[in-house]
Kinemage of the C-alpha trace (Angstrom):
@kinemage 1
@onewidth
@group {chain A} dominant
@subgroup {mainchain}
@vectorlist {calphas} color= white
{ca met a 1} P 6.355 45.329 -28.556
{ca arg a 2} L 3.500 45.821 -31.033
{ca arg a 3} L 0.464 47.913 -30.141
{ca asn a 4} L -1.858 44.876 -30.075
{ca asp a 5} L 0.532 43.036 -27.756
{ca lys a 6} L 0.674 46.057 -25.450
{ca arg a 7} L -3.110 46.162 -25.383
{ca leu a 8} L -3.284 42.457 -24.487
{ca val a 9} L -0.713 42.821 -21.693
{ca arg a 10} L -2.530 45.890 -20.384
{ca gly a 11} L -5.830 43.978 -20.370
{ca leu a 12} L -4.360 41.022 -18.495
{ca tyr a 13} L -2.783 43.418 -16.012
{ca asp a 14} L -6.187 45.000 -15.416
{ca tyr a 15} L -7.761 41.651 -14.590
{ca leu a 16} L -4.895 40.769 -12.254
{ca ile a 17} L -5.287 44.063 -10.353
{ca ile a 18} L -9.052 43.536 -10.068
{ca ala a 19} L -8.550 40.045 -8.629
{ca leu a 20} L -6.071 41.340 -6.039
{ca ala a 21} L -8.424 44.221 -5.205
{ca met a 22} L -11.291 41.792 -4.568
{ca met a 23} L -9.079 39.730 -2.293
{ca ile a 24} L -8.194 42.812 -0.225
{ca gly a 25} L -11.741 44.160 -0.074
{ca ser a 26} L -13.362 40.861 0.896
{ca leu a 27} L -10.767 40.405 3.660
{ca gly a 28} L -11.732 43.763 5.156
{ca trp a 29} L -15.405 42.841 5.143
{ca val a 30} L -15.275 39.228 6.350
{ca ala a 31} L -12.403 39.431 8.830
{ca phe a 32} L -12.949 42.837 10.447
{ca leu a 33} L -16.560 43.960 9.980
{ca leu a 34} L -18.892 40.975 9.660
{ca pro a 35} L -17.870 39.345 12.993
{ca his a 36} L -18.525 42.648 14.841
{ca lys a 37} L -22.002 42.952 13.241
{ca ile a 38} L -21.038 46.310 11.787
{ca thr a 39} L -23.293 47.237 8.879
{ca ile a 40} L -21.570 48.694 5.850
{ca gly a 41} L -23.014 50.229 2.709
{ca gly a 42} L -23.895 48.737 -0.628
{ca leu a 43} L -24.652 45.125 -1.330
{ca pro a 44} L -22.266 43.815 1.331
{ca gly a 45} L -24.293 45.797 3.868
{ca ile a 46} L -27.609 44.463 2.546
{ca ser a 47} L -26.189 40.949 2.495
{ca ser a 48} L -25.004 41.367 6.093
{ca val a 49} L -28.439 42.512 7.272
{ca val a 50} L -30.106 39.566 5.532
{ca phe a 51} L -27.534 37.199 7.024
{ca trp a 52} L -28.059 38.439 10.577
{ca gly a 53} L -31.828 38.402 10.176
{ca thr a 54} L -32.351 35.090 8.341
{ca gly a 55} L -29.038 33.221 8.461
{ca leu a 56} L -28.784 33.187 4.639
{ca pro a 57} L -25.080 33.198 3.666
{ca val a 58} L -23.964 36.624 2.506
{ca gln a 59} L -22.647 35.435 -0.861
{ca tyr a 60} L -26.098 34.292 -2.019
{ca thr a 61} L -27.758 37.659 -1.502
{ca tyr a 62} L -24.736 39.402 -2.955
{ca leu a 63} L -24.872 37.382 -6.187
{ca ala a 64} L -28.652 37.600 -6.647
{ca val a 65} L -28.918 41.396 -6.353
{ca asn a 66} L -25.789 41.935 -8.441
{ca ala a 67} L -27.318 39.918 -11.263
{ca leu a 68} L -30.246 42.368 -11.433
{ca leu a 69} L -28.007 45.452 -11.334
{ca leu a 70} L -25.663 44.118 -13.989
{ca ala a 71} L -28.592 43.485 -16.315
{ca val a 72} L -29.322 47.236 -16.153
{ca ala a 73} L -25.643 48.237 -16.373
{ca leu a 74} L -25.135 46.083 -19.460
{ca arg a 75} L -27.265 48.468 -21.495
{ca ile a 76} L -25.809 51.698 -20.066
{ca met a 77} L -22.128 50.960 -19.429
{ca gly a 78} L -21.562 48.415 -22.165
{ca leu a 79} L -20.265 44.871 -22.313
{ca arg a 80} L -16.671 45.786 -21.490
{ca phe a 81} L -17.547 47.329 -18.126
{ca cys a 82} L -19.953 44.512 -17.288
{ca met a 83} L -17.423 41.823 -18.168
{ca lys a 84} L -14.932 43.245 -15.699
{ca thr a 85} L -17.665 43.748 -13.114
{ca ile a 86} L -18.884 40.164 -13.499
{ca tyr a 87} L -15.278 39.056 -13.145
{ca ala a 88} L -14.879 41.201 -10.029
{ca val a 89} L -18.157 40.013 -8.485
{ca gly a 90} L -17.137 36.405 -9.092
{ca phe a 91} L -13.776 36.856 -7.398
{ca phe a 92} L -15.289 38.857 -4.549
{ca thr a 93} L -17.759 36.031 -3.915
{ca leu a 94} L -14.987 33.443 -4.142
{ca phe a 95} L -12.706 35.262 -1.724
{ca thr a 96} L -15.621 35.988 0.618
{ca thr a 97} L -16.311 32.270 0.886
{ca leu a 98} L -12.591 31.548 1.288
{ca trp a 99} L -12.047 34.124 4.045
{ca gln a 100} L -15.107 32.846 5.926
{ca his a 101} L -13.502 29.410 6.090
{ca val a 102} L -10.116 30.856 7.058
{ca val a 103} L -11.377 33.269 9.711
{ca gly a 104} L -14.143 31.018 11.047
{ca ala a 105} L -15.588 32.216 14.343
{ca lys a 106} L -12.536 34.287 15.189
{ca val a 107} L -13.234 37.978 15.845
{ca met a 108} L -10.401 40.306 14.871
{ca phe a 109} L -9.823 43.100 17.433
{ca gly a 110} L -12.559 41.630 19.607
{ca asn a 111} L -12.337 44.392 22.219
{ca glu a 112} L -11.533 47.180 19.734
{ca pro a 113} L -14.503 47.640 17.351
{ca phe a 114} L -13.323 51.127 16.383
{ca leu a 115} L -9.962 49.762 15.227
{ca ala a 116} L -11.794 47.039 13.307
{ca cys a 117} L -13.864 49.784 11.621
{ca val a 118} L -10.798 51.695 10.489
{ca val a 119} L -8.898 48.662 9.192
{ca gly a 120} L -11.956 47.124 7.529
{ca gly a 121} L -12.971 50.418 5.884
{ca leu a 122} L -9.422 51.015 4.675
{ca leu a 123} L -9.208 47.557 3.066
{ca leu a 124} L -12.636 47.910 1.471
{ca gly a 125} L -11.717 51.353 0.117
{ca leu a 126} L -8.449 50.088 -1.337
{ca gly a 127} L -10.178 47.160 -3.016
{ca thr a 128} L -12.992 49.276 -4.459
{ca gly a 129} L -10.675 52.094 -5.554
{ca phe a 130} L -8.220 49.892 -7.436
{ca ser a 131} L -11.089 47.987 -9.032
{ca leu a 132} L -12.719 51.206 -10.293
{ca leu a 133} L -9.366 52.393 -11.641
{ca arg a 134} L -9.354 49.336 -13.901
{ca asn a 135} L -12.981 49.893 -14.996
{ca gly a 136} L -14.344 47.167 -12.797
{ca ser a 137} L -16.398 47.227 -9.639
{ca thr a 138} L -17.739 45.044 -6.864
{ca gly a 139} L -21.292 45.695 -8.003
{ca gly a 140} L -24.060 47.260 -5.972
{ca ser a 141} L -23.545 50.956 -5.245
{ca asp a 142} L -20.288 50.817 -7.229
{ca val a 143} L -22.294 50.149 -10.390
{ca ile a 144} L -24.644 53.026 -9.590
{ca ala a 145} L -21.663 55.300 -8.902
{ca ala a 146} L -19.961 54.352 -12.170
{ca ile a 147} L -23.150 55.028 -14.162
{ca val a 148} L -23.643 58.463 -12.606
{ca his a 149} L -19.931 59.322 -12.938
{ca lys a 150} L -20.122 58.521 -16.647
{ca tyr a 151} L -22.444 61.464 -17.233
{ca arg a 152} L -21.680 63.839 -14.358
{ca asp a 153} L -18.389 65.052 -12.895
{ca ile a 154} L -19.261 63.927 -9.370
{ca ser a 155} L -16.837 62.220 -7.016
{ca leu a 156} L -17.239 58.460 -7.003
{ca gly a 157} L -16.781 58.396 -3.253
{ca his a 158} L -19.555 60.927 -2.716
{ca ile a 159} L -21.990 58.955 -4.867
{ca ile a 160} L -21.273 55.788 -2.924
{ca leu a 161} L -21.648 57.728 0.315
{ca ala a 162} L -25.114 58.961 -0.676
{ca cys a 163} L -26.251 55.496 -1.776
{ca asp a 164} L -25.036 53.717 1.331
{ca leu a 165} L -26.313 55.860 4.209
{ca cys a 166} L -29.780 54.297 4.096
{ca val a 167} L -28.334 50.784 4.002
{ca ile a 168} L -26.237 51.383 7.101
{ca thr a 169} L -29.114 52.962 9.000
{ca ser a 170} L -31.306 49.964 8.203
{ca gly a 171} L -28.878 47.785 10.152
{ca tyr a 172} L -30.541 49.040 13.340
{ca leu a 173} L -33.621 46.971 12.459
{ca val a 174} L -31.567 43.786 12.917
{ca thr a 175} L -28.853 44.660 15.432
{ca gly a 176} L -30.995 46.961 17.585
{ca ser a 177} L -27.883 48.979 18.419
{ca trp a 178} L -27.234 52.549 17.378
{ca glu a 179} L -23.617 52.006 18.379
{ca lys a 180} L -23.248 49.504 15.535
{ca val a 181} L -24.879 51.971 13.148
{ca ile a 182} L -22.417 54.701 14.142
{ca tyr a 183} L -19.542 52.297 13.597
{ca gly a 184} L -21.001 51.658 10.161
{ca tyr a 185} L -20.917 55.394 9.431
{ca ile a 186} L -17.257 55.448 10.457
{ca val a 187} L -16.498 52.587 8.078
{ca leu a 188} L -18.294 54.399 5.272
{ca phe a 189} L -16.364 57.640 5.734
{ca val a 190} L -13.028 55.806 5.906
{ca met a 191} L -13.934 53.792 2.823
{ca thr a 192} L -15.062 56.761 0.699
{ca tyr a 193} L -12.029 58.828 1.681
{ca thr a 194} L -9.760 55.949 0.671
{ca ile a 195} L -11.560 55.517 -2.665
{ca asp a 196} L -11.181 59.190 -3.539
{ca his a 197} L -7.538 59.216 -2.466
{ca val a 198} L -6.690 56.150 -4.585
{ca ile a 199} L -8.527 57.335 -7.698
{ca asn a 200} L -7.423 60.978 -7.564
{ca gly a 201} L -3.852 59.951 -6.836
{ca phe a 202} L -3.568 57.636 -9.840
{ca arg a 203} L -5.551 59.811 -12.261
{ca arg a 204} L -3.671 63.018 -11.522
{ca ser a 205} L -2.151 64.523 -14.651
{ca val a 206} L 1.056 66.478 -15.230
{ca gln a 207} L 2.350 68.622 -18.069
{ca phe a 208} L 5.892 68.957 -19.394
{ca phe a 209} L 7.742 71.661 -21.277
{ca val a 210} L 10.909 70.182 -22.738
{ca ile a 211} L 13.524 72.386 -24.420
{ca ser a 212} L 16.251 70.467 -26.222
{ca glu a 213} L 18.155 70.449 -29.506
{ca lys a 214} L 17.226 66.758 -29.764
{ca tyr a 215} L 13.518 67.421 -29.412
{ca gln a 216} L 12.630 65.344 -32.480
{ca glu a 217} L 14.176 62.167 -31.065
{ca ile a 218} L 12.682 62.811 -27.621
{ca gly a 219} L 9.226 63.359 -29.139
{ca arg a 220} L 9.460 60.197 -31.223
{ca leu a 221} L 10.401 58.071 -28.206
{ca ile a 222} L 7.617 59.593 -26.087
{ca asn a 223} L 5.183 58.693 -28.885
{ca asp a 224} L 6.508 55.147 -29.292
{ca glu a 225} L 7.498 54.097 -25.769
{ca ala a 226} L 5.381 56.252 -23.452
{ca asp a 227} L 2.402 56.140 -25.843
{ca arg a 228} L 1.760 59.862 -25.378
{ca gly a 229} L 1.403 62.636 -27.916
{ca cys a 230} L 3.639 65.705 -28.138
{ca thr a 231} L 3.154 69.205 -29.484
{ca val a 232} L 6.178 70.992 -30.944
{ca ile a 233} L 6.375 74.738 -30.347
{ca asp a 234} L 8.925 76.761 -32.323
{ca ala a 235} L 10.909 78.938 -29.940
{ca his a 236} L 14.218 80.761 -29.666
{ca gly a 237} L 16.424 81.699 -26.759
{ca phe a 238} L 16.343 85.376 -25.821
{ca tyr a 239} L 19.974 85.403 -24.663
{ca thr a 240} L 21.499 83.160 -27.354
{ca gly a 241} L 19.069 83.996 -30.142
{ca arg a 242} L 19.164 80.377 -31.304
{ca lys a 243} L 16.056 78.657 -32.593
{ca val a 244} L 15.012 75.558 -30.692
{ca gly a 245} L 12.069 73.187 -30.557
{ca met a 246} L 10.030 73.025 -27.363
{ca leu a 247} L 7.865 69.963 -26.612
{ca phe a 248} L 4.559 70.258 -24.807
{ca val a 249} L 3.481 66.944 -23.264
{ca ile a 250} L 0.519 66.022 -21.044
{ca ala a 251} L 0.570 62.652 -19.287
{ca lys a 252} L -0.665 60.791 -16.261
{ca gln a 253} L 1.395 61.224 -13.129
{ca asn a 254} L 2.358 57.555 -13.020
{ca glu a 255} L 3.801 57.952 -16.549
{ca ser a 256} L 6.097 60.830 -15.611
{ca his a 257} L 8.980 58.570 -14.531
{ca asn a 258} L 9.054 56.898 -17.945
{ca ile a 259} L 9.040 60.286 -19.698
{ca phe a 260} L 11.896 61.554 -17.518
{ca arg a 261} L 13.857 58.406 -18.322
{ca ile a 262} L 13.397 58.964 -22.062
{ca ile a 263} L 14.504 62.590 -21.811
{ca asp a 264} L 17.554 61.725 -19.691
{ca asp a 265} L 18.611 58.935 -22.082
{ca val a 266} L 18.464 61.198 -25.143
{ca asp a 267} L 19.613 64.541 -23.730
{ca pro a 268} L 20.706 64.712 -20.056
{ca tyr a 269} L 21.179 68.494 -20.436
{ca ala a 270} L 17.636 69.190 -21.654
{ca phe a 271} L 15.666 71.887 -19.852
{ca val a 272} L 12.498 70.314 -18.421
{ca ser a 273} L 9.612 71.928 -16.584
{ca gln a 274} L 6.971 69.736 -14.927
{ca ser a 275} L 3.787 70.959 -13.258
{ca ala a 276} L 0.565 69.403 -12.013
{ca val a 277} L -2.740 70.229 -13.704
{ca ser a 278} L -6.136 70.115 -12.040
{ca gly a 279} L -7.863 68.386 -14.935
{ca val a 280} L -7.197 67.200 -18.495
{ca tyr a 281} L -10.033 66.357 -20.878
{ca gly a 282} L -9.892 64.896 -24.348
{ca leu a 283} L -8.594 61.888 -26.228
{ca gly a 284} L -6.616 59.620 -23.912
{ca phe a 285} L -7.731 61.451 -20.762
{ca asp a 286} L -10.992 62.154 -18.957
{ca arg a 287} L -14.249 62.879 -20.738
{ca met a 288} L -15.883 66.237 -20.128
{ca lys a 289} L -19.035 65.766 -18.058
{ca val a 290} L -21.412 68.671 -18.512
{ca gly a 291} L -25.119 69.191 -18.662
{ca arg a 292} L -27.240 69.151 -21.772
{ca lys a 293} L -25.452 70.046 -24.977
{ca arg a 294} L -26.258 73.325 -26.662
{ca leu a 295} L -28.384 73.014 -29.768
{ca asn a 296} L -28.438 75.475 -32.676
{ca gly a 297} L -25.996 77.736 -30.888
{ca lys a 298} L -28.365 78.265 -27.928
């Protein structure tokens, strides 16, 4: 498959994942949290407060405020991020309307609000996490978190947590119940933990040292099929004294299975060492997020 075709397939896959993520996240909000009058963070929380106070459907407030935030994000994050975010916001609104018709007046876990908090927060965290992995978001505090994360190495979940505490607390003005506010805090902690777990799990990197007489063929296949670069290190065995090529490869954890398959197909007797790394920065990986750059060597 040509590189352009791979890029097209990868792009379509991203949009499919975002759509599924919006379906999962909106289900957690509409089916488990909204009927219990549990305030959550971000724009869904603001939309919920407006809905309980005025009766305005949540999707209207959600769309209006997102339009303002995306106008700002368009300049900072670029058209590519905003396109996926607009796509995600559209699907989130669509599925929100759909789930409202499906669920109706039914209250899930009517006598178990704590269980509803856990399930709803888990679904929202899964939806938001998978959307952010594909460079999309549900808008609101997700957009703010993505903007800050672009310039600072701060956890996305922690940024969302800081942005959403005030929104949840404001729910007391409408519900008049601190119990509901505390449930909202529980949802927020479950959601942010899930976001961090999803993102850190899929972005974890690994490094390989591969020693094989067929290192050239293995390196070529890793370049072509796994789309990862290799560094060849000249080495020799201490016991045998033979010269051999050693490959140094850094890849994402979810790419390790493909790399192992390539190595096993070419040389099943190759010596392979795999280890996890705490962070990888550079082309094809994360961007270093530091403070102001040094000027004139100062």
